[in-house]
C-alpha positions as CSV (number, residue, x, y, z in Angstrom):
1,X,93.1,-69.6,-66.8
2,X,89.6,-70.3,-65.8
3,X,89.4,-71.9,-62.4
4,X,86.1,-72.8,-60.8
5,X,86.3,-72.7,-57.0
6,X,86.1,-76.5,-56.6
7,X,89.2,-76.9,-58.9
8,X,91.3,-74.2,-57.2
9,X,94.4,-75.3,-55.3
10,X,94.2,-74.0,-51.8
11,X,97.8,-74.8,-51.0
12,X,100.2,-72.4,-52.9
13,X,103.0,-75.0,-52.6
14,X,101.1,-77.3,-55.0
15,X,101.9,-74.9,-57.9
16,X,105.6,-74.8,-57.0
17,X,105.7,-78.6,-56.7
18,X,104.1,-79.0,-60.0
19,X,106.7,-76.7,-61.6
20,X,109.5,-78.6,-60.0
21,X,108.2,-82.0,-61.0
22,X,107.0,-81.1,-64.5
23,X,109.5,-78.4,-65.6
24,X,108.9,-78.5,-69.3
25,X,106.9,-75.4,-70.0
26,X,105.2,-73.3,-72.7
27,X,106.5,-69.7,-72.5
28,X,104.1,-67.2,-74.1
29,X,104.7,-63.6,-75.0
30,X,102.6,-61.2,-77.1
31,X,104.2,-59.0,-79.8
32,X,102.3,-56.6,-82.0
33,X,99.0,-58.2,-80.7
34,X,100.0,-61.7,-81.6
35,X,100.9,-64.5,-79.2
36,X,104.2,-66.3,-79.6
37,X,105.2,-69.5,-77.7
38,X,108.3,-71.5,-77.1
39,X,108.5,-75.0,-75.5
40,X,111.4,-75.3,-73.1
41,X,112.5,-76.5,-69.7
42,X,112.4,-73.9,-66.9
43,X,114.1,-74.2,-63.5
44,X,112.3,-72.9,-60.4
45,X,114.6,-71.0,-58.0
46,X,113.7,-70.1,-54.4
47,X,115.5,-67.3,-52.6
48,X,113.7,-66.6,-49.3
49,X,110.2,-65.3,-50.3
50,X,111.4,-64.6,-53.9
51,X,110.5,-67.1,-56.6
52,X,111.8,-67.0,-60.2
53,X,112.2,-69.2,-63.3
54,X,115.4,-69.4,-65.3
55,X,116.0,-70.8,-68.7
56,X,117.5,-70.1,-72.1
57,X,116.5,-70.0,-75.8
58,X,118.4,-70.0,-79.0
59,X,119.6,-66.5,-79.9
60,X,117.9,-67.0,-83.3
61,X,114.6,-67.3,-81.5
62,X,113.0,-63.8,-81.7
63,X,111.1,-64.3,-78.4
64,X,113.9,-63.1,-76.2
65,X,113.9,-59.7,-78.0
66,X,110.3,-59.3,-76.8
67,X,111.3,-59.4,-73.2
68,X,110.8,-56.1,-71.4
69,X,110.7,-55.1,-67.8
70,X,107.1,-53.8,-68.1
71,X,105.8,-56.6,-70.2
72,X,104.7,-59.8,-68.3
73,X,105.1,-63.2,-69.8
74,X,103.2,-66.4,-69.2
75,X,104.7,-69.8,-68.5
76,X,102.3,-72.8,-68.6
77,X,103.2,-76.0,-66.8
78,X,101.1,-79.1,-67.4
79,X,101.3,-82.1,-65.1
80,X,99.6,-85.5,-65.7
81,X,96.3,-85.6,-67.5
82,X,93.8,-88.3,-68.4
83,X,90.5,-88.9,-70.1
84,X,87.6,-89.7,-67.8
85,X,84.7,-91.8,-69.3
86,X,81.1,-91.1,-68.3
87,X,80.7,-94.9,-68.1
88,X,82.7,-94.9,-64.9
89,X,80.0,-93.0,-63.0
90,X,76.8,-94.2,-61.5
91,X,74.3,-94.4,-64.4
92,X,72.8,-91.0,-65.2
93,X,71.5,-89.6,-68.5
94,X,73.4,-86.3,-68.0
95,X,76.9,-87.9,-67.6
96,X,79.4,-86.7,-70.2
97,X,83.1,-87.3,-70.9
98,X,85.7,-85.1,-69.4
99,X,89.4,-84.7,-68.8
100,X,91.2,-84.6,-65.4
101,X,94.5,-82.7,-65.1
102,X,96.7,-80.5,-63.0
103,X,98.3,-77.3,-64.4
104,X,100.0,-74.1,-63.3
105,X,100.1,-70.8,-65.0
106,X,102.9,-68.5,-64.0
107,X,103.1,-64.8,-64.7
108,X,106.2,-62.7,-64.3
109,X,108.6,-60.2,-65.7
110,X,111.6,-61.4,-67.7
111,X,115.1,-60.1,-67.9
112,X,118.0,-61.2,-70.1
113,X,121.0,-62.6,-68.2
114,X,124.4,-61.3,-69.1
115,X,126.3,-63.5,-71.6
116,X,129.4,-65.5,-70.8
117,X,129.7,-67.2,-67.4
118,X,126.2,-66.3,-66.1
119,X,124.7,-67.9,-69.2
120,X,126.8,-71.0,-68.8
121,X,125.8,-71.2,-65.2
122,X,122.1,-71.4,-66.2
123,X,122.9,-74.1,-68.7
124,X,124.8,-76.1,-66.0
125,X,122.0,-75.8,-63.5
126,X,119.4,-76.8,-66.0
127,X,121.5,-79.8,-67.1
128,X,122.2,-80.9,-63.5
129,X,118.5,-80.9,-62.8
130,X,118.0,-83.7,-65.3
131,X,121.5,-85.2,-65.6
132,X,123.4,-85.3,-62.3
133,X,126.4,-86.8,-63.8
134,X,126.9,-84.1,-66.5
135,X,129.4,-81.3,-65.9
136,X,129.8,-78.4,-68.4
137,X,133.4,-77.5,-69.2
138,X,133.0,-73.8,-69.2
139,X,136.7,-73.3,-70.3
140,X,136.1,-75.2,-73.5
141,X,136.3,-73.0,-76.6
142,X,133.5,-75.0,-78.3
143,X,131.3,-74.7,-75.2
144,X,131.9,-70.9,-75.1
145,X,131.1,-70.7,-78.8
146,X,127.8,-72.6,-78.3
147,X,127.0,-70.3,-75.3
148,X,127.1,-67.3,-77.7
149,X,124.3,-69.0,-79.7
150,X,121.9,-68.9,-76.8
151,X,120.3,-66.2,-74.5
152,X,119.7,-67.0,-70.8
153,X,116.9,-65.3,-68.9
154,X,115.2,-65.0,-65.6
155,X,111.5,-64.5,-64.9
156,X,110.6,-62.9,-61.6
157,X,107.3,-64.6,-60.6
158,X,104.5,-62.3,-59.7
159,X,101.6,-64.8,-59.7
160,X,101.0,-68.6,-59.8
161,X,97.5,-69.9,-60.7
162,X,97.2,-73.6,-60.0
163,X,94.3,-75.7,-61.2
164,X,93.7,-79.3,-60.0
165,X,90.7,-80.7,-62.0
166,X,90.4,-84.1,-60.3
167,X,86.6,-84.8,-60.2
168,X,86.0,-82.7,-57.1
169,X,82.6,-81.8,-58.6
170,X,81.4,-85.5,-58.6
171,X,79.9,-87.5,-55.8
172,X,82.3,-89.5,-53.6
173,X,81.4,-92.8,-55.2
174,X,82.1,-91.4,-58.7
175,X,85.5,-90.0,-57.5
176,X,86.5,-93.3,-56.1
177,X,85.7,-95.1,-59.3
178,X,87.5,-92.6,-61.4
179,X,90.6,-92.9,-59.2
180,X,90.5,-96.7,-59.3
181,X,90.1,-96.7,-63.1
182,X,93.0,-94.3,-63.6
183,X,95.3,-96.1,-61.0
184,X,94.8,-99.4,-62.7
185,X,95.4,-98.0,-66.2
186,X,98.5,-98.9,-68.3
187,X,98.9,-95.2,-69.0
188,X,101.5,-93.4,-66.8
189,X,99.7,-90.1,-67.1
190,X,96.5,-91.7,-65.9
191,X,98.4,-93.2,-63.0
192,X,99.8,-89.8,-62.2
193,X,96.4,-88.3,-62.1
194,X,95.3,-91.0,-59.7
195,X,98.2,-90.3,-57.5
196,X,97.2,-86.6,-57.3
197,X,93.6,-87.6,-56.5
198,X,94.8,-89.9,-53.7
199,X,97.0,-87.1,-52.3
200,X,94.3,-84.5,-52.3
201,X,91.7,-87.0,-51.2
202,X,89.4,-86.2,-54.1
């Protein structure tokens, strides 16, 4: 991902927070020179200094067969994003439209998790992240049958690149107007961008 210095996140925790708050990712692998992508939720796990992502795909999805210990994968997480009109800036003939957003690109090495109970554990943890009241009956024959139709995996994170494109390259008056326009928009993504701008004082 191209990140100009003024859009780089200086705090490494920002990328981790983005992953936890916006966990629906695009997982990209390359096979025979061609990219392949799957859209899926991924769960961030922290164990001391170690960071990893866990998730699962359908066994019929060929992507998991491309997982190899020496072949990195890319997971793309996108937070709120919004259009920025040049009419919001102080009048200037060179003003152009743009888009504000936050995103994290995560690289790492995947491994397939053993089937059975470990796979069901991944499903339960992912479900609990979004549905606290849900509990998987691992002893159910139908659940075990469904588990055989998926492949769970873990990605050991080696790098997180975080981009916060929030009008940092504009004068303070322009940034304030952009933040105001986005905060007062009816669009939830726009409001989310404004929240990030306020947090990072852009």
